[in-house]
Structures are given as C-alpha cells and as structure tokens.
MDAnalysis code that builds the backbone (N, CA, C; Angstrom):
import MDAnalysis as mda
import numpy as np

u = mda.Universe.empty(660, n_residues=220, atom_resindex=np.repeat(np.arange(220), 3), trajectory=True)
u.add_TopologyAttr("name", ["N", "CA", "C"] * 220)
u.add_TopologyAttr("resid", np.arange(1, 221))
u.add_TopologyAttr("resname", ["UNK", "UNK", "UNK", "UNK", "UNK", "UNK", "UNK", "UNK", "UNK", "UNK", "UNK", "UNK", "UNK", "UNK", "UNK", "UNK", "UNK", "UNK", "UNK", "UNK", "UNK", "UNK", "UNK", "UNK", "UNK", "UNK", "UNK", "UNK", "UNK", "UNK", "UNK", "UNK", "UNK", "UNK", "UNK", "UNK", "UNK", "UNK", "UNK", "UNK", "UNK", "UNK", "UNK", "UNK", "UNK", "UNK", "UNK", "UNK", "UNK", "UNK", "UNK", "UNK", "UNK", "UNK", "UNK", "UNK", "UNK", "UNK", "UNK", "UNK", "UNK", "UNK", "UNK", "UNK", "UNK", "UNK", "UNK", "UNK", "UNK", "UNK", "UNK", "UNK", "UNK", "UNK", "UNK", "UNK", "UNK", "UNK", "UNK", "UNK", "UNK", "UNK", "UNK", "UNK", "UNK", "UNK", "UNK", "UNK", "UNK", "UNK", "UNK", "UNK", "UNK", "UNK", "UNK", "UNK", "UNK", "UNK", "UNK", "UNK", "UNK", "UNK", "UNK", "UNK", "UNK", "UNK", "UNK", "UNK", "UNK", "UNK", "UNK", "UNK", "UNK", "UNK", "UNK", "UNK", "UNK", "UNK", "UNK", "UNK", "UNK", "UNK", "UNK", "UNK", "UNK", "UNK", "UNK", "UNK", "UNK", "UNK", "UNK", "UNK", "UNK", "UNK", "UNK", "UNK", "UNK", "UNK", "UNK", "UNK", "UNK", "UNK", "UNK", "UNK", "UNK", "UNK", "UNK", "UNK", "UNK", "UNK", "UNK", "UNK", "UNK", "UNK", "UNK", "UNK", "UNK", "UNK", "UNK", "UNK", "UNK", "UNK", "UNK", "UNK", "UNK", "UNK", "UNK", "UNK", "UNK", "UNK", "UNK", "UNK", "UNK", "UNK", "UNK", "UNK", "UNK", "UNK", "UNK", "UNK", "UNK", "UNK", "UNK", "UNK", "UNK", "UNK", "UNK", "UNK", "UNK", "UNK", "UNK", "UNK", "UNK", "UNK", "UNK", "UNK", "UNK", "UNK", "UNK", "UNK", "UNK", "UNK", "UNK", "UNK", "UNK", "UNK", "UNK", "UNK", "UNK", "UNK", "UNK", "UNK", "UNK", "UNK", "UNK", "UNK", "UNK", "UNK", "UNK", "UNK"])
u.atoms.positions = np.array([
    [-18.068, -12.143, 0.762],
    [-17.766, -10.942, 0.284],
    [-16.635, -10.970, -0.869],
    [-16.733, -10.835, -2.028],
    [-16.311, -10.616, -3.241],
    [-14.659, -10.992, -3.195],
    [-14.379, -11.899, -3.770],
    [-12.875, -12.695, -3.575],
    [-12.301, -11.791, -4.154],
    [-10.892, -11.004, -4.456],
    [-10.124, -9.932, -4.707],
    [-8.804, -10.574, -5.316],
    [-8.378, -9.625, -6.212],
    [-7.231, -9.966, -6.762],
    [-6.364, -8.594, -7.063],
    [-5.098, -8.853, -7.627],
    [-4.148, -7.494, -7.699],
    [-3.529, -7.555, -8.629],
    [-3.635, -6.449, -9.305],
    [-2.968, -6.219, -10.707],
    [-2.076, -5.400, -10.538],
    [-1.217, -5.248, -10.628],
    [-0.037, -3.317, -10.352],
    [0.713, -2.781, -11.728],
    [0.450, -1.959, -11.755],
    [0.062, -1.316, -12.791],
    [1.666, -0.296, -12.773],
    [2.482, -0.094, -13.952],
    [3.201, 1.237, -13.790],
    [2.876, 2.445, -14.112],
    [3.651, 3.283, -13.317],
    [2.945, 4.468, -13.327],
    [3.808, 5.491, -14.222],
    [3.498, 6.403, -15.252],
    [4.371, 7.044, -15.969],
    [4.418, 8.145, -15.313],
    [3.462, 8.908, -14.914],
    [3.514, 10.612, -14.096],
    [3.832, 10.991, -13.054],
    [3.539, 11.572, -12.165],
    [4.282, 11.863, -11.205],
    [3.711, 10.891, -10.054],
    [2.659, 11.551, -9.984],
    [1.519, 11.213, -9.169],
    [1.199, 9.775, -9.642],
    [0.889, 9.189, -10.857],
    [0.997, 7.902, -11.016],
    [0.264, 7.451, -9.854],
    [-1.327, 8.044, -10.150],
    [-2.634, 7.337, -9.301],
    [-2.980, 5.843, -9.430],
    [-2.474, 5.591, -10.704],
    [-2.986, 4.117, -10.687],
    [-3.947, 4.024, -10.922],
    [-4.807, 2.709, -11.400],
    [-5.609, 2.225, -11.251],
    [-6.174, 1.148, -9.766],
    [-7.146, 1.747, -9.254],
    [-7.238, 0.931, -7.919],
    [-8.004, -0.621, -8.234],
    [-7.490, -1.318, -7.992],
    [-8.343, -2.454, -7.553],
    [-8.563, -3.018, -6.614],
    [-10.005, -4.119, -7.519],
    [-10.788, -4.750, -5.845],
    [-10.345, -6.116, -5.921],
    [-9.289, -5.554, -5.374],
    [-8.069, -7.062, -5.460],
    [-7.970, -7.649, -3.670],
    [-7.374, -8.769, -4.172],
    [-6.174, -9.050, -2.954],
    [-4.999, -9.247, -3.106],
    [-3.946, -8.899, -2.669],
    [-2.684, -9.447, -3.380],
    [-2.181, -10.627, -2.603],
    [-1.784, -11.080, -2.831],
    [-0.694, -12.042, -2.482],
    [-0.284, -11.791, -1.304],
    [0.580, -10.557, -1.429],
    [1.290, -10.110, -0.550],
    [0.842, -9.431, 0.832],
    [-0.362, -9.180, 0.366],
    [-1.722, -8.326, 1.716],
    [-2.267, -9.913, 2.075],
    [-2.463, -10.729, 1.305],
    [-3.329, -11.720, 2.202],
    [-4.506, -11.416, 3.286],
    [-4.671, -12.548, 4.232],
    [-5.773, -12.354, 4.757],
    [-5.621, -10.646, 5.398],
    [-6.613, -10.114, 6.016],
    [-6.511, -8.884, 6.636],
    [-5.645, -9.095, 8.482],
    [-5.518, -10.518, 8.865],
    [-4.754, -11.214, 9.392],
    [-3.705, -11.303, 9.140],
    [-3.008, -11.916, 8.250],
    [-1.797, -12.222, 7.669],
    [-0.814, -11.118, 8.268],
    [0.364, -11.054, 8.826],
    [1.327, -10.502, 9.183],
    [2.522, -10.218, 8.420],
    [2.182, -10.603, 6.925],
    [3.542, -10.851, 5.908],
    [3.489, -9.211, 5.619],
    [5.226, -9.121, 5.902],
    [5.354, -7.827, 5.263],
    [5.483, -7.199, 3.831],
    [4.419, -6.255, 3.824],
    [4.353, -5.723, 2.113],
    [5.898, -4.898, 1.797],
    [6.832, -5.093, 2.585],
    [8.104, -4.350, 2.227],
    [9.337, -5.382, 1.439],
    [8.559, -6.293, 1.320],
    [9.635, -7.501, 0.952],
    [9.861, -6.918, -0.410],
    [8.530, -6.776, -1.020],
    [8.685, -6.054, -2.609],
    [9.300, -4.671, -2.452],
    [9.875, -4.122, -1.089],
    [10.054, -2.509, -1.281],
    [11.188, -2.786, -0.738],
    [12.100, -3.641, -1.168],
    [13.541, -3.210, -0.308],
    [14.968, -2.625, -0.983],
    [15.910, -2.139, -1.311],
    [16.810, -1.948, -2.085],
    [16.670, -1.562, -3.280],
    [16.677, -0.583, -3.793],
    [16.218, -0.287, -5.111],
    [17.333, -0.930, -6.188],
    [18.364, -0.868, -5.602],
    [19.924, -1.285, -6.458],
    [20.085, -2.628, -6.890],
    [18.897, -3.345, -5.803],
    [18.702, -5.092, -5.950],
    [18.321, -5.367, -7.097],
    [17.227, -4.399, -7.527],
    [16.701, -4.490, -8.981],
    [15.141, -4.982, -8.476],
    [14.693, -5.094, -7.276],
    [13.283, -5.153, -6.882],
    [12.285, -3.540, -7.121],
    [10.885, -4.180, -7.161],
    [10.124, -3.781, -8.038],
    [9.792, -2.736, -6.766],
    [9.432, -1.127, -6.787],
    [9.086, -0.371, -6.244],
    [7.440, -0.572, -6.261],
    [6.240, -0.455, -5.027],
    [5.352, -1.159, -5.418],
    [4.917, 0.194, -4.158],
    [3.772, 1.102, -4.393],
    [3.504, 1.690, -3.370],
    [1.995, 0.955, -2.974],
    [1.800, 0.316, -2.022],
    [0.598, 0.139, -1.455],
    [-0.958, 1.052, -0.659],
    [-1.804, 0.751, -1.000],
    [-2.813, 1.342, -0.494],
    [-4.406, 0.593, -0.433],
    [-4.913, 1.217, 0.386],
    [-6.397, 0.613, 0.891],
    [-7.743, 1.453, 1.205],
    [-8.593, 1.333, 0.826],
    [-9.727, 2.113, 0.992],
    [-10.957, 1.021, 1.017],
    [-11.145, 1.398, 2.220],
    [-12.224, 0.762, 3.225],
    [-13.769, 1.718, 3.196],
    [-15.141, 1.101, 2.812],
    [-16.147, 2.051, 3.516],
    [-16.699, 0.663, 4.501],
    [-16.819, 1.795, 5.373],
    [-17.520, 0.951, 7.505],
    [-18.688, 1.522, 7.650],
    [-19.910, 0.744, 8.478],
    [-20.876, 1.411, 8.717],
    [-20.355, 1.310, 10.094],
    [-20.772, 2.368, 10.637],
    [-20.767, 2.785, 11.990],
    [-21.768, 3.968, 12.717],
    [-21.456, 3.560, 13.877],
    [-22.732, 4.327, 14.840],
    [-22.586, 5.770, 15.213],
    [-21.577, 5.857, 15.237],
    [-20.682, 7.454, 15.366],
    [-19.706, 7.833, 14.796],
    [-19.442, 8.679, 13.824],
    [-18.392, 8.977, 13.163],
    [-17.603, 9.746, 13.747],
    [-17.756, 10.764, 14.679],
    [-16.585, 11.152, 15.764],
    [-15.942, 10.126, 16.279],
    [-16.755, 9.497, 17.197],
    [-15.861, 8.537, 17.468],
    [-14.359, 7.872, 16.830],
    [-14.963, 7.257, 15.845],
    [-14.367, 6.408, 14.753],
    [-13.114, 7.321, 14.341],
    [-13.521, 8.452, 14.240],
    [-12.403, 9.287, 13.735],
    [-10.948, 9.407, 14.955],
    [-11.349, 9.593, 16.021],
    [-10.744, 9.571, 17.433],
    [-9.774, 8.065, 17.278],
    [-10.809, 6.790, 16.932],
    [-10.004, 5.439, 17.047],
    [-9.093, 5.579, 15.920],
    [-9.396, 6.086, 14.653],
    [-8.230, 6.186, 13.583],
    [-7.166, 6.742, 13.543],
    [-7.395, 8.183, 14.718],
    [-6.270, 8.920, 14.775],
    [-5.380, 7.552, 15.649],
    [-5.719, 7.058, 16.568],
    [-5.011, 6.380, 17.286],
    [-4.222, 5.186, 16.702],
    [-4.750, 4.776, 15.776],
    [-4.493, 3.267, 14.732],
    [-3.613, 3.809, 14.560],
    [-3.814, 5.256, 13.542],
    [-2.006, 5.489, 12.686],
    [-0.879, 5.819, 13.911],
    [-1.580, 6.141, 14.714],
    [0.015, 6.775, 15.628],
    [0.117, 4.976, 16.131],
    [-0.640, 4.356, 16.396],
    [-0.322, 2.689, 16.994],
    [0.939, 2.008, 16.131],
    [0.495, 2.274, 14.566],
    [1.150, 1.360, 13.234],
    [2.173, 3.257, 12.768],
    [2.857, 3.996, 13.585],
    [3.903, 4.377, 13.366],
    [3.743, 5.463, 12.009],
    [1.873, 5.698, 11.564],
    [1.614, 6.549, 11.239],
    [0.876, 7.923, 11.157],
    [0.607, 8.608, 10.598],
    [-0.347, 9.481, 11.173],
    [-1.625, 10.098, 10.017],
    [-2.393, 10.820, 10.789],
    [-3.185, 11.471, 10.076],
    [-3.340, 12.319, 8.933],
    [-3.695, 11.729, 7.695],
    [-3.838, 13.190, 6.981],
    [-4.979, 14.041, 7.066],
    [-6.071, 13.046, 6.520],
    [-7.589, 14.107, 7.136],
    [-8.480, 13.509, 7.932],
    [-9.464, 13.994, 8.226],
    [-10.533, 13.401, 9.595],
    [-11.974, 14.343, 8.845],
    [-12.984, 13.558, 8.540],
    [-14.323, 14.008, 8.080],
    [-15.329, 13.645, 8.682],
    [-16.294, 13.799, 8.534],
    [-17.619, 12.798, 9.132],
    [-17.728, 12.101, 8.315],
    [-17.445, 12.447, 6.656],
    [-17.783, 11.453, 5.370],
    [-16.415, 10.489, 5.187],
    [-15.323, 10.978, 5.571],
    [-14.631, 10.162, 4.901],
    [-13.028, 10.494, 5.756],
    [-12.039, 9.606, 5.973],
    [-11.048, 10.035, 6.726],
    [-9.950, 9.287, 5.552],
    [-8.593, 10.056, 6.122],
    [-7.369, 9.508, 5.699],
    [-6.237, 9.520, 6.087],
    [-5.871, 7.911, 6.599],
    [-4.475, 7.796, 7.360],
    [-3.233, 7.321, 6.423],
    [-2.018, 7.133, 6.980],
    [-1.281, 6.599, 6.993],
    [-0.137, 5.601, 7.771],
    [-0.081, 4.521, 7.493],
    [0.863, 3.843, 8.323],
    [1.954, 3.308, 7.675],
    [2.802, 2.935, 8.529],
    [4.041, 2.177, 7.626],
    [3.485, 1.032, 7.119],
    [4.253, 0.656, 5.686],
    [3.728, 0.066, 4.656],
    [3.589, -2.051, 5.099],
    [4.281, -2.063, 5.933],
    [4.876, -3.196, 6.740],
    [3.771, -3.459, 7.891],
    [3.104, -2.694, 8.181],
    [1.670, -2.692, 8.948],
    [0.785, -2.602, 8.473],
    [0.289, -2.520, 7.798],
    [-0.839, -1.927, 6.576],
    [-1.888, -3.229, 6.997],
    [-1.865, -4.531, 6.954],
    [-2.670, -5.724, 6.991],
    [-3.034, -5.281, 8.801],
    [-2.150, -4.952, 9.667],
    [-2.560, -5.071, 11.010],
    [-3.593, -3.769, 11.574],
    [-2.695, -2.323, 10.221],
    [-4.451, -1.222, 10.484],
    [-5.133, -2.027, 9.696],
    [-5.677, -2.717, 8.952],
    [-6.809, -2.903, 8.439],
    [-7.686, -3.802, 9.718],
    [-7.213, -4.810, 10.015],
    [-7.553, -5.227, 10.953],
    [-8.385, -4.627, 12.570],
    [-7.539, -3.438, 13.037],
    [-8.112, -2.863, 13.381],
    [-9.188, -1.737, 13.161],
    [-9.012, -1.001, 11.961],
    [-10.230, -0.599, 11.266],
    [-11.255, -1.362, 11.561],
    [-11.222, -2.426, 11.024],
    [-12.280, -3.389, 10.802],
    [-12.963, -3.618, 11.870],
    [-12.752, -3.382, 13.417],
    [-13.571, -3.376, 14.663],
    [-14.058, -2.372, 14.947],
    [-13.690, -1.680, 14.423],
    [-14.665, -0.292, 14.230],
    [-16.105, 0.118, 14.072],
    [-16.531, -1.030, 12.871],
    [-18.027, -1.458, 12.556],
    [-17.827, -2.340, 11.943],
    [-19.107, -2.233, 10.904],
    [-19.126, -3.729, 10.175],
    [-18.601, -3.230, 8.377],
    [-17.589, -3.952, 8.038],
    [-16.953, -3.389, 6.521],
    [-17.813, -3.677, 5.159],
    [-18.607, -2.709, 5.004],
    [-18.958, -3.247, 3.233],
    [-18.242, -3.172, 2.382],
    [-17.098, -2.972, 2.048],
    [-15.998, -3.003, 1.259],
    [-14.979, -2.928, 1.083],
    [-14.072, -3.694, 0.983],
    [-12.542, -3.539, 0.696],
    [-11.965, -3.529, -0.398],
    [-10.790, -2.272, -0.997],
    [-10.609, -2.583, -1.581],
    [-8.726, -2.079, -1.709],
    [-7.979, -3.328, -2.109],
    [-5.923, -3.228, -2.150],
    [-5.745, -2.760, -3.104],
    [-4.775, -1.980, -3.103],
    [-4.321, -1.716, -4.468],
    [-2.770, -1.456, -4.308],
    [-2.045, -2.076, -5.265],
    [-0.732, -2.024, -5.420],
    [-0.358, -1.052, -6.932],
    [0.478, 0.046, -6.727],
    [1.183, 0.777, -7.846],
    [2.432, 0.813, -8.285],
    [3.101, -0.092, -9.290],
    [4.209, -0.298, -9.446],
    [4.967, 1.208, -9.862],
    [5.451, 1.843, -9.401],
    [6.514, 3.071, -10.054],
    [7.693, 3.105, -10.076],
    [8.351, 1.535, -10.305],
    [9.370, 1.473, -10.012],
    [10.158, 2.440, -11.736],
    [9.241, 2.431, -12.670],
    [10.205, 2.880, -13.984],
    [10.182, 4.925, -13.849],
    [9.168, 4.949, -13.209],
    [8.760, 6.633, -12.990],
    [10.123, 6.543, -11.758],
    [10.263, 5.864, -10.858],
    [11.235, 6.048, -10.110],
    [13.019, 5.917, -11.080],
    [13.013, 5.097, -11.208],
    [13.975, 5.236, -12.329],
    [14.461, 6.081, -13.590],
    [13.450, 6.591, -13.551],
    [13.504, 7.739, -15.106],
    [13.751, 8.984, -13.901],
    [13.691, 9.082, -13.152],
    [13.512, 10.499, -12.336],
    [15.053, 10.523, -11.348],
    [15.249, 9.280, -11.190],
    [17.172, 9.409, -10.893],
    [17.751, 9.446, -11.829],
    [17.864, 8.726, -13.242],
    [18.392, 9.257, -14.463],
    [18.853, 10.474, -14.192],
    [17.385, 11.080, -14.477],
    [17.412, 12.581, -15.042],
    [18.308, 13.453, -14.132],
    [17.644, 13.054, -12.733],
    [18.649, 13.486, -11.625],
    [19.760, 13.762, -11.797],
    [20.825, 12.487, -12.000],
    [22.034, 12.560, -12.632],
    [22.564, 13.157, -13.475],
    [21.786, 13.349, -14.290],
    [22.084, 13.753, -15.642],
    [21.882, 15.383, -15.372],
    [21.195, 15.668, -14.320],
    [21.104, 17.416, -14.251],
    [22.276, 17.586, -13.307],
    [22.812, 16.730, -12.415],
    [23.754, 17.673, -11.736],
    [25.012, 17.017, -12.458],
    [25.235, 16.238, -13.059],
    [26.328, 16.691, -14.209],
    [26.374, 18.138, -14.634],
    [25.318, 17.983, -15.149],
    [25.311, 19.798, -16.124],
    [25.606, 20.741, -15.366],
    [25.364, 20.588, -14.009],
    [25.409, 21.903, -13.011],
    [27.499, 21.512, -12.613],
    [27.720, 20.634, -12.633],
    [28.646, 20.449, -12.376],
    [30.033, 21.322, -13.251],
    [29.070, 20.670, -14.850],
    [29.723, 21.827, -15.688],
    [29.809, 22.778, -16.040],
    [28.711, 23.255, -15.846],
    [27.952, 24.665, -15.279],
    [29.480, 25.577, -14.788],
    [29.479, 24.920, -13.512],
    [30.235, 25.391, -12.493],
    [31.838, 25.686, -13.148],
    [31.793, 24.877, -13.556],
    [33.760, 24.553, -13.883],
    [33.402, 26.075, -15.392],
    [32.303, 25.770, -16.038],
    [32.593, 26.889, -16.760],
    [32.375, 28.406, -16.149],
    [31.522, 28.360, -15.224],
    [31.481, 29.924, -14.541],
    [33.365, 30.581, -14.039],
    [33.422, 28.944, -13.505],
    [34.814, 29.529, -13.182],
    [35.832, 30.128, -14.084],
    [35.541, 29.326, -15.462],
    [36.863, 29.962, -16.736],
    [35.784, 31.266, -17.178],
    [34.966, 31.813, -16.845],
    [34.068, 32.900, -17.489],
    [34.930, 34.032, -18.003],
    [35.234, 34.452, -19.093],
    [36.001, 35.471, -19.330],
    [35.199, 37.516, -18.836],
    [34.020, 37.005, -18.727],
    [33.597, 38.221, -18.677],
    [31.947, 38.242, -18.270],
    [31.573, 39.928, -18.185],
    [30.348, 39.280, -17.307],
    [29.272, 38.987, -17.880],
    [29.158, 38.979, -19.435],
    [28.033, 38.488, -20.253],
    [28.149, 37.459, -20.558],
    [29.443, 36.708, -20.115],
    [29.464, 35.190, -20.893],
    [28.955, 34.510, -18.779],
    [29.878, 35.225, -17.810],
    [29.347, 34.912, -16.778],
    [27.588, 34.963, -16.377],
    [27.263, 35.626, -17.265],
    [25.568, 35.964, -16.582],
    [24.751, 34.908, -17.259],
    [25.296, 34.749, -18.642],
    [24.618, 33.759, -18.910],
    [24.453, 32.115, -18.448],
    [25.854, 32.138, -17.907],
    [26.359, 30.531, -17.280],
    [24.998, 30.542, -15.892],
    [25.233, 31.578, -15.220],
    [24.236, 31.758, -13.837],
    [22.741, 31.563, -14.096],
    [22.794, 32.014, -15.221],
    [21.350, 31.393, -15.824],
    [20.540, 30.217, -15.961],
    [21.880, 29.540, -16.352],
    [21.295, 28.299, -16.947],
    [21.628, 27.410, -15.787],
    [22.252, 27.881, -14.699],
    [22.670, 27.054, -13.892],
    [21.040, 27.272, -12.512],
    [20.618, 28.389, -12.657],
    [19.238, 28.687, -11.861],
    [18.774, 27.843, -12.449],
    [18.388, 27.266, -13.983],
    [17.314, 26.563, -14.197],
    [17.927, 25.044, -13.715],
    [19.194, 24.748, -14.157],
    [19.244, 23.385, -13.365],
    [18.824, 23.158, -11.908],
    [19.846, 24.242, -10.852],
    [19.338, 24.366, -10.043],
    [17.699, 23.911, -9.364],
    [16.671, 24.782, -10.077],
    [15.486, 24.787, -9.981],
    [14.749, 22.813, -10.636],
    [15.219, 22.446, -11.597],
    [14.713, 20.964, -12.028],
    [15.299, 20.147, -11.319],
    [16.918, 20.222, -10.435],
    [17.365, 19.133, -9.674],
    [16.341, 19.177, -7.871],
    [16.114, 20.419, -7.518],
    [14.826, 20.568, -6.441],
    [13.737, 20.011, -6.787],
    [13.302, 20.128, -8.186],
    [11.645, 19.705, -8.546],
    [12.183, 17.997, -8.665],
    [13.387, 17.159, -8.911],
    [13.452, 16.317, -9.191],
    [13.603, 15.727, -7.874],
    [14.456, 16.017, -6.843],
    [14.496, 15.406, -5.699],
    [13.312, 15.500, -5.037],
    [12.320, 16.326, -5.256],
    [11.036, 16.379, -4.002],
    [10.340, 15.023, -5.086],
    [10.169, 14.841, -6.088],
    [9.258, 13.858, -6.744],
    [9.740, 12.776, -6.279],
    [11.196, 12.353, -6.043],
    [11.674, 10.887, -5.687],
    [11.414, 11.193, -3.703],
    [11.610, 12.055, -3.433],
    [11.159, 12.528, -1.893],
    [9.854, 12.023, -1.594],
    [8.924, 12.556, -2.374],
    [7.667, 11.678, -2.618],
    [7.155, 10.587, -2.996],
    [7.533, 9.895, -3.821],
    [7.692, 8.287, -4.113],
    [8.015, 7.341, -2.737],
    [9.273, 7.946, -2.087],
    [9.824, 7.468, -1.230],
    [9.383, 7.426, 0.047],
    [8.632, 8.420, 0.002],
    [7.478, 8.678, 1.283],
    [6.147, 7.836, 1.171],
    [5.421, 7.488, 0.112],
    [4.337, 6.998, -0.476],
    [4.492, 5.321, -0.188],
    [6.262, 4.937, -0.549],
    [6.171, 3.580, -0.375],
    [6.497, 3.118, 0.581],
    [7.259, 4.310, 1.682],
    [7.291, 3.457, 3.637],
    [5.977, 4.139, 4.219],
    [5.139, 4.976, 3.685],
    [3.647, 5.142, 4.280],
    [2.579, 4.562, 3.305],
    [1.967, 3.258, 4.089],
    [0.641, 2.992, 2.902],
    [-0.358, 4.429, 3.470],
    [-1.202, 4.175, 2.295],
    [-2.100, 5.260, 2.332],
    [-3.662, 4.364, 2.692],
    [-4.312, 4.748, 3.874],
    [-5.635, 4.312, 3.930],
    [-7.014, 4.872, 3.751],
    [-7.675, 5.108, 3.135],
    [-8.918, 5.958, 3.040],
    [-10.122, 5.366, 3.029],
    [-10.942, 5.922, 4.284],
    [-11.932, 4.597, 4.865],
    [-13.309, 6.159, 4.823],
    [-13.930, 5.348, 4.475],
    [-15.390, 5.709, 3.838],
    [-16.397, 5.477, 4.862],
    [-17.151, 6.476, 5.370],
    [-17.683, 6.102, 6.245],
    [-19.230, 6.600, 7.066],
    [-19.938, 5.146, 6.654],
    [-21.359, 5.603, 6.393],
    [-22.269, 4.896, 8.159],
    [-22.876, 6.030, 8.439],
    [-23.638, 5.871, 10.055],
    [-24.723, 5.296, 9.479],
    [-24.684, 4.396, 11.029],
    [-25.710, 3.552, 11.061],
    [-26.789, 4.131, 10.416],
    [-28.205, 3.607, 10.353],
    [-29.259, 4.399, 10.132],
    [-30.003, 3.862, 11.454],
    [-30.766, 5.247, 11.760],
    [-31.660, 4.574, 13.182],
    [-33.089, 4.858, 13.184],
    [-33.161, 3.643, 13.496],
    [-34.608, 3.238, 13.275],
    [-35.503, 4.253, 14.113],
    [-36.590, 4.476, 13.945],
    [-38.013, 5.109, 14.680],
    [-39.187, 4.477, 15.255],
    [-39.788, 4.628, 15.711],
    [-41.030, 3.933, 16.625],
    [-41.426, 2.805, 15.319],
    [-41.657, 3.941, 14.341],
    [-42.259, 3.571, 12.542],
    [-41.626, 2.309, 12.397],
    [-40.188, 3.134, 12.178],
    [-39.168, 2.293, 11.568],
    [-38.806, 0.284, 12.274],
    [-39.254, 0.341, 13.857],
    [-38.926, -0.751, 14.237],
    [-40.589, -1.790, 14.000],
    [-41.492, -0.916, 13.800],
    [-43.299, -1.802, 13.533],
    [-43.389, -2.186, 12.567],
    [-42.179, -1.352, 11.387],
    [-42.050, -2.142, 10.003],
    [-41.574, -2.961, 9.993],
    [-40.403, -3.134, 10.642],
    [-39.253, -4.160, 10.578],
    [-40.121, -5.043, 11.111],
    [-41.178, -5.566, 12.164],
    [-41.203, -6.301, 13.233],
    [-42.248, -7.118, 12.153],
    [-43.221, -6.238, 11.071],
    [-44.148, -6.733, 10.271],
    [-43.885, -7.555, 9.566],
    [-42.343, -7.165, 9.106],
    [-41.503, -8.124, 7.930],
    [-40.863, -9.109, 8.520],
    [-40.592, -8.726, 9.227],
    [-39.721, -9.884, 9.870],
    [-41.201, -11.168, 10.381],
    [-42.320, -10.899, 10.878],
    [-43.355, -11.546, 10.737],
    [-43.774, -12.079, 9.637],
    [-43.844, -11.627, 8.252],
    [-44.298, -11.540, 7.375],
    [-43.088, -12.889, 6.583],
    [-42.622, -12.549, 6.678],
    [-41.099, -12.997, 6.290],
    [-41.298, -14.768, 7.275],
    [-42.001, -14.555, 8.091],
    [-41.492, -16.130, 8.843],
    [-42.849, -16.703, 8.817],
    [-43.351, -16.109, 8.245],
    [-45.058, -17.533, 7.567],
    [-44.874, -17.741, 6.509],
    [-43.982, -17.320, 5.766],
    [-43.757, -17.276, 4.367],
    [-42.446, -18.064, 3.457],
    [-41.049, -18.065, 4.865],
    [-40.203, -18.570, 4.599],
    [-39.825, -18.942, 5.869],
    [-39.354, -20.182, 5.817],
    [-39.115, -21.279, 7.359],
    [-38.044, -22.269, 6.483],
    [-37.328, -22.291, 7.417],
    [-35.918, -22.997, 6.916],
    [-36.356, -24.835, 7.638],
])
C-alpha cells in the first residue's frame, strides 16, 4: 500500500473543504494506533490549532446492504451517527478520538483498496468568526442603548432595523462556529462500497486456464 503523509491546510471559507491528501498523519499513525487525534484540538484559548480530521475508504465487499448495517453499528459503537447509507457509498461520523479504531473495524468488513486520511486546519477561520461575532454583539449592545434613548418613532424604527440585521448576522456566525466545533468533535468517514465480482461458470473456466498457463511459464 502506498505510503501516506498529511498536509494541513488553512480553510478560508465557511465549509473550508480543504484539499484531500492521500496521507498518513503522525496523529493517525497505523489504523491500530490508539493515539487520540484530539490532542491537536484542545481548548482554543490555549493556542492550539483547530484541525478537522476525516477519512475516505474504498472497500470491496460481498454485500453492500449487510455492510451498511455493520457501518451503522460501528458509528453507534464509537459514539457517532450515520449521515448517509447507499449501495455505492455511505458516510458516517464518529468521535474524532475514535477515528483510528473505527477505521480498524471498517477494514474488517472487506478488502480495503484505498485509504485516504486528511486534516483540515480551520484555526484562522474559527478565530475570524469569533472576532466578527464579538464585534457584532458589541454593536448590538450599543444599538440597544440607542433604542432606549430614541426621541421619536422614526429614530426607533431605524435602530430596530439595524438591530434586526445584527441579530441575523449573530445567528449566522454562531451557526458557523457551532458547525466547525461539531466537525472538529466528529470525524467524517466516507466509505465507497465496491461489490465483489461474482464469476459465472465460464469465468471460473477462464480463471482456471489462466492459472494453468501461468503455472507453465512462471514458477517460483
């Protein structure tokens, strides 16, 4: 299996999808490594980077339906939940510090063809939202003070209109921060399900002939 490395990128947009890297992060290590990925994601005030860890797996299985049932159980086992289940691909979320363990369990469902681990650094994006939210709350407090001192209806209506805009902005920023916190706490695992090819009678004959010819020409 090709060696993998992790490059962390700083997201500038809301969703900050980040580039996917076919990479192993030192924090991921081997799939059996129990090291917690949340070491990178401790208290924001401590100056730690805020990193969202995700994984994408391509797995060959006999029955996608039975695999989806197992995936739902894995999500529950590692304190997560199912996002989507399908016959071609499924997505689950698990606690970030359980990501390696969840990948190990998923690997038991079939043959892993490809494994991609990624880390998206959203620290700057998170800090930007925090600053904007703080400024919006301060502005809202000032407008509330102005509203209490409004001398007429017209002035009050103007202040109320600005307050309405600020309330909408505050709700939006709080929602963005909440989403980033959630994605930091729960790692997303996308699983592409490839159904194992079933050979017919002629297929077995062809495979048998191939192995026979191979034996004649190639011997260890």
